[in-house]
C-alpha positions as CSV (number, residue, x, y, z in Angstrom):
1,X,-22.5,-1.9,-9.6
2,X,-19.0,-2.3,-10.9
3,X,-16.1,-0.4,-9.3
4,X,-16.1,2.1,-12.2
5,X,-19.8,2.9,-11.7
6,X,-19.4,3.6,-7.9
7,X,-19.1,7.2,-6.8
8,X,-15.5,8.6,-6.8
9,X,-14.3,9.4,-3.3
10,X,-11.3,11.7,-3.0
11,X,-8.9,10.7,-0.2
12,X,-9.3,14.3,1.1
13,X,-12.9,13.5,2.0
14,X,-11.6,10.7,4.3
15,X,-9.4,13.3,6.0
16,X,-12.1,16.0,6.1
17,X,-14.6,13.6,7.7
18,X,-12.1,12.8,10.4
19,X,-11.9,9.1,9.5
20,X,-8.1,9.4,9.1
21,X,-6.5,12.4,10.9
22,X,-3.8,14.7,9.7
23,X,-0.5,13.6,11.0
24,X,-1.4,9.9,10.8
25,X,1.2,7.7,9.3
26,X,0.2,5.4,6.4
27,X,2.3,2.4,5.5
28,X,2.3,-0.4,3.0
29,X,1.1,-3.8,4.1
30,X,4.7,-5.1,4.7
31,X,5.6,-1.8,6.5
32,X,8.5,-1.0,4.1
33,X,7.2,2.5,3.3
34,X,5.6,5.2,5.3
35,X,4.0,8.6,4.5
36,X,2.4,11.2,6.7
37,X,-1.2,12.5,6.0
38,X,-1.5,16.2,5.6
39,X,-4.7,18.2,6.4
40,X,-5.4,18.8,2.7
41,X,-5.5,15.0,2.0
42,X,-2.0,14.8,0.4
43,X,0.8,12.6,1.7
44,X,4.4,13.5,2.6
45,X,7.3,11.1,2.3
46,X,10.9,12.3,2.5
47,X,11.3,14.3,-0.7
48,X,7.8,14.1,-2.2
49,X,4.4,15.5,-1.5
50,X,1.4,14.3,-3.4
51,X,-1.7,12.2,-3.8
52,X,-2.0,8.7,-2.3
53,X,-1.3,7.4,-5.8
54,X,1.6,9.6,-6.7
55,X,3.5,9.0,-3.4
56,X,2.7,5.2,-3.5
57,X,4.2,5.0,-7.0
58,X,7.2,7.1,-5.9
59,X,8.1,5.0,-2.9
60,X,7.9,1.8,-5.0
61,X,9.8,3.3,-8.0
62,X,6.8,2.4,-10.1
63,X,5.1,4.3,-12.9
64,X,1.7,4.2,-11.2
65,X,0.0,2.9,-8.0
66,X,-3.5,2.4,-6.7
67,X,-3.1,4.2,-3.5
68,X,-6.4,2.9,-2.1
69,X,-5.1,-0.7,-2.1
70,X,-1.4,0.2,-1.3
71,X,-1.7,2.3,1.9
72,X,-2.8,1.0,5.3
73,X,-3.3,2.8,8.7
74,X,-3.5,1.7,12.3
75,X,-7.2,2.1,13.2
76,X,-8.4,1.2,16.7
77,X,-5.3,-1.1,17.1
78,X,-5.8,-2.9,13.8
79,X,-4.0,-2.6,10.5
80,X,-6.7,-1.3,8.1
81,X,-6.6,-0.6,4.4
82,X,-7.5,3.0,3.6
83,X,-9.9,1.5,1.0
84,X,-12.1,0.4,4.0
85,X,-12.7,4.1,4.7
86,X,-13.6,4.9,1.1
87,X,-16.1,2.0,1.2
88,X,-17.6,3.4,4.4
89,X,-18.1,6.8,2.7
90,X,-19.6,5.3,-0.3
91,X,-22.1,3.4,1.8
92,X,-23.1,6.7,3.5
93,X,-23.7,8.2,0.1
94,X,-26.2,5.4,-0.7
């Protein structure tokens, strides 16, 4: 199925399932920007709190951002796109 036909997975589900823990730091692939994960699935960066998309757009000074492709996390000693966790949850749904 196309990406649009795949089940929507909120970032909060990734946090609720313990795949990424509250307090974890997310970063962009070049490690220029960071944001902390909150228990409710939102991110905090300096002066802003919001979704992975909103905070990603804010730190880049952009009108929008696909947070799933922008944010990364250290997972088991390896830099991992948060989209990997979304794909994992989608696979569990199927």
